[in-house]
C-alpha positions in Angstrom: 61.7 90.4 119.4 61.7 94.2 118.9 63.3 95.2 115.6 61.6 98.3 115.3 65.2 100.3 115.7 67.0 98.3 113.9 64.2 98.6 110.7 64.0 102.8 111.3 68.2 102.3 110.5 69.1 102.2 106.5 71.9 100.7 107.5 70.0 97.6 109.1 67.5 97.0 107.2 69.1 94.3 105.1 70.6 92.5 108.0 66.4 92.4 109.4 65.0 90.7 106.3 68.1 88.3 106.8 66.7 88.1 110.3 62.8 87.6 109.8 63.7 85.1 106.9 65.1 83.0 109.4 62.7 83.4 111.6 60.0 82.3 108.9 62.1 78.7 108.7 60.7 78.1 112.6 56.8 77.2 112.4 57.7 74.3 109.8 60.7 72.6 112.3 59.3 73.2 114.9 56.4 70.7 113.5 58.9 68.9 112.2 60.2 68.1 116.1 57.1 66.3 116.4 58.3 63.7 114.2 60.5 61.5 115.6 62.2 60.4 112.5 62.9 64.2 112.0 63.4 65.4 115.6 67.2 65.8 116.2 67.8 67.7 112.8 64.8 69.7 113.4 66.4 70.3 116.5 70.1 70.9 114.8 68.8 73.4 112.3 67.1 75.4 115.2 70.1 76.0 117.0 71.9 77.0 113.5 68.9 79.5 113.3 69.0 80.8 116.6 72.9 81.2 116.6 72.8 82.8 113.0 70.1 85.6 114.5 72.1 86.0 117.3 75.0 86.7 115.0 72.8 89.2 113.1 71.4 91.3 116.7 75.2 91.5 117.4 76.0 92.8 114.0 73.2 95.5 113.9 74.3 96.7 117.4 77.7 97.1 116.4 76.4 99.2 113.5 74.1 101.4 116.0 77.1 101.6 118.3 79.8 103.2 115.8 76.7 105.4 114.2 76.6 106.9 118.0 80.0 107.3 118.2 80.1 108.7 115.0 77.5 111.4 116.5 79.6 111.7 119.9 82.7 112.9 117.3 80.6 115.9 115.9 82.3 117.4 113.0 80.4 120.9 113.6 81.1 122.8 116.9 80.5 126.3 118.3 83.4 128.0 119.7 83.0 130.5 122.5 85.8 132.6 124.0 85.2 135.0 126.8 86.7 137.5 128.6 87.2 136.5 131.9 89.3 138.6 135.1 91.7 141.3 133.4 90.0 144.2 131.9 91.5 144.8 128.5 93.8 142.1 128.5 91.6 139.7 129.5 89.6 140.9 126.2 92.8 140.7 123.9 94.0 137.5 125.6 90.4 135.5 124.4 91.3 137.3 121.0 94.5 135.3 121.1 92.7 132.4 122.0 90.5 132.9 118.7 93.1 133.6 117.0 94.9 130.7 117.9 92.0 128.5 117.4 91.2 129.6 113.7 95.3 128.9 113.1 95.0 125.5 114.2 91.8 125.2 112.4 93.0 126.5 108.6 96.1 124.2 109.1 93.4 120.9 109.0 91.1 122.5 106.1 88.3 123.4 108.7 85.9 126.0 108.2 85.7 129.0 110.8 83.0 132.2 110.9 81.8 134.5 113.1 78.6 134.1 114.8 78.8 136.8 117.5 81.6 139.1 118.3 81.3 141.3 121.3 84.7 143.5 120.7 85.8 145.8 123.9 87.3 148.7 121.8 90.9 147.9 122.2 90.9 145.3 120.0 89.9 142.3 122.3 86.7 140.1 123.1 84.2 140.3 125.6 82.5 137.7 124.1 82.5 135.8 120.8 81.4 133.0 119.0 82.6 130.8 116.1 81.0 128.3 114.0 83.8 125.4 113.0 83.5 122.5 110.5 85.6 119.7 109.7 86.3 116.4 109.8 87.1 115.0 113.4 86.9 118.6 115.0 85.0 118.2 118.5 87.3 115.0 119.3 89.9 117.4 118.7 88.6 119.8 120.7 87.0 118.9 123.2 89.3 119.4 125.6 90.0 123.1 125.3 86.6 124.0 127.4 87.7 125.4 130.7 89.4 128.7 132.3 92.6 129.8 130.3 95.3 131.7 132.1 97.7 134.1 130.5 101.1 135.9 132.4 102.4 138.2 130.8 103.4 142.0 130.3 101.0 144.0 128.3 101.7 146.7 125.9 100.5 149.1 127.6 102.2 148.5 131.1 105.0 151.2 131.1 106.2 149.8 134.3 106.7 146.2 132.6 104.9 144.3 135.6 103.4 141.3 135.1 99.5 140.8 134.7 97.7 137.8 134.9 94.6 137.4 132.9 91.7 134.7 132.4 89.5 133.6 129.9 87.2 131.0 129.3 86.4 128.6 126.4 83.5 126.5 125.6 83.5 123.9 122.4 80.0 123.0 122.3 79.7 119.9 119.3 76.5 120.2 117.2 75.0 117.1 116.9 71.7 115.8 114.5 69.7 115.2 117.3 69.6 116.8 120.5 69.7 114.8 123.7 67.4 116.4 125.6 63.8 118.1 124.5 63.5 122.0 124.6 59.5 123.0 125.5 59.0 125.6 122.6 57.3 127.9 125.4 60.3 127.8 127.7 62.0 129.9 125.0 62.1 133.9 125.4 63.2 135.1 121.3 64.5 138.8 121.0 65.2 140.6 117.9 67.5 143.4 116.9 69.6 145.2 114.4 72.6 143.9 113.8 76.3 145.5 114.6 79.3 146.2 112.7 80.8 147.2 109.4 79.5 147.1 106.2 76.8 144.5 104.3 73.0 146.6 103.6 71.2 144.5 106.5 73.5 146.6 108.7 71.4 148.9 111.3 68.2 149.3 108.7 66.6 145.2 109.1 66.3 143.5 112.6 68.4 140.4 111.5 70.1 139.8 114.7 68.6 137.0 117.4 68.7 136.6 120.4 67.0 133.2 122.5 66.8 133.1 125.9 65.9 129.6 127.8 63.6 130.3 130.3 64.2 127.5 133.1 67.8 127.7 133.2 68.9 131.4 131.9 71.1 130.8 128.8 71.0 132.9 126.0 72.5 132.8 123.2 73.0 135.5 120.4 73.4 135.0 116.5 74.3 138.1 114.3 76.3 136.9 111.4 73.6 135.5 109.1 72.0 138.0 106.7 68.4 136.9 107.5 66.4 136.6 110.8 65.5 132.9 110.0 69.0 132.2 109.7 69.9 133.7 112.4 67.2 132.1 114.8 68.2 128.3 112.8 71.7 128.9 114.0 71.0 130.7 117.6 68.5 127.6 117.9 71.5 125.1 117.2 73.6 126.8 119.8 71.0 127.0 122.4 70.6 123.0 122.3 74.2 122.4 122.4 74.3 124.5 125.0 72.1 122.6 127.1 73.2 119.5 125.9 76.6 120.4 127.4 75.0 121.6 130.5 73.2 118.4 131.2 76.4 116.2 130.5 78.0 118.4 132.6 75.5 117.8 135.8 75.7 114.0 134.8 79.4 113.7 135.5 79.1 115.6 138.9 76.2 113.3 140.0 78.9 110.5 139.3 81.7 112.0 140.5 84.2 108.6 140.7 83.9 108.8 137.0 84.8 112.2 136.7 88.0 111.5 134.7 86.4 109.7 132.2 83.9 112.1 131.8 86.4 115.3 131.4 85.7 115.6 128.0 82.0 117.8 128.8 83.9 120.4 130.5 83.6 121.9 133.7 83.8 125.5 132.5 84.7 127.0 135.9 88.2 124.7 135.8 91.4 126.4 135.4 92.7 124.0 132.7 95.9 126.2 131.0 98.2 129.4 132.2 100.0 130.4 129.5 103.5 131.9 130.5 104.9 134.4 128.1 107.9 135.8 129.9 109.0 132.1 130.5 107.6 131.0 127.3 106.2 127.9 128.2 102.3 126.7 128.0 101.1 124.5 131.1 98.2 122.2 130.9 97.7 121.5 134.7 95.5 118.6 133.9 98.3 116.6 132.6 101.2 118.4 134.0 103.1 118.9 130.7 104.7 121.7 129.4 105.4 122.7 126.0 108.0 125.7 125.0 107.4 127.9 121.7 104.7 129.8 122.7 104.5 132.5 119.8 104.3 129.2 117.4 101.7 127.7 119.7 99.4 130.9 119.1 99.2 130.6 115.3 97.6 127.9 115.7 100.7 124.6 116.0 98.4 123.3 119.2 98.8 119.6 117.5 101.6 118.5 120.5 98.8 119.7 123.2 96.2 118.0 121.2 97.3 114.5 121.0 99.1 114.3 124.5 95.4 115.3 126.1 93.8 112.5 123.8 96.4 110.1 124.6 95.9 111.7 128.9 92.5 111.1 128.2 93.0 107.5 126.4 94.5 106.2 129.8 92.6 107.2 132.6 95.3 109.7 133.6 94.0 113.0 132.9 93.3 115.2 136.1 90.7 118.0 136.6 92.9 121.2 136.4 93.7 123.1 139.2 97.0 125.9 140.3 99.6 123.3 139.9 102.5 124.6 138.2 101.5 128.1 138.1 103.9 130.8 138.0 102.9 134.3 139.9 
């Protein structure tokens, strides 16, 4: 039996040693089987050894599977928000969503720091990405990926007309090992000066980094770090996470029958939730469930929504989003 993968993991190395100790006893017992007076005893001991080895392999496999599970439940994510349809109001809604997740992160003692922010000049985000770290963070936020829709009267709307705007959210887990290999020749790198107020490096040194993955057209930026090297490392982390997410989404679409169990990968084109300010209600279309107290929820009090989505996913009752329950 090939024990290589167990030998490479420090958590299973001691079990490998026990497996090999039992294996070393087998030749002597096989010889003893040639003696009729010892055959029955040798066969019984060989049987016990094989049962012991099987139990050891089962234990090692369980340890590796638990590690894989922990790897899936990444404790570091990149949160992206992007304004959709609706102009300045959509950009402001993208900002509101970022602040909602910031508030939720603070309640859980998770770190929240910007990686790249592109503002619209009116207090909103055209697009922004943030690094979030904390125990169980991906497990909690993985179902936030998708299109979020808001229905409200903007502060600038003098006639009181309701506007409908959208913003998309992507939650990308940062894992220790990427699931796919990236060919360095497929990456184009650009450098520029970081924008924004303050800081000695601003507009003086080309510390901002943009990476473009030529085969897919995916591009990422990192501007928040002080050095070009650190921005490049962060951008590469995000690029790997985006390519992993794209791969998972493609795999999920290939297996349409398993789509419900794969919903956590998140199709970014799905309209998953509506925030209706006039009716003080948030509706998640995948589970057809609503919550009231919208201002409080937008401060980061999204625990009931997170728990409801987890429960629906575990029970296999989560749908794929859409227009159900929308209010125009």
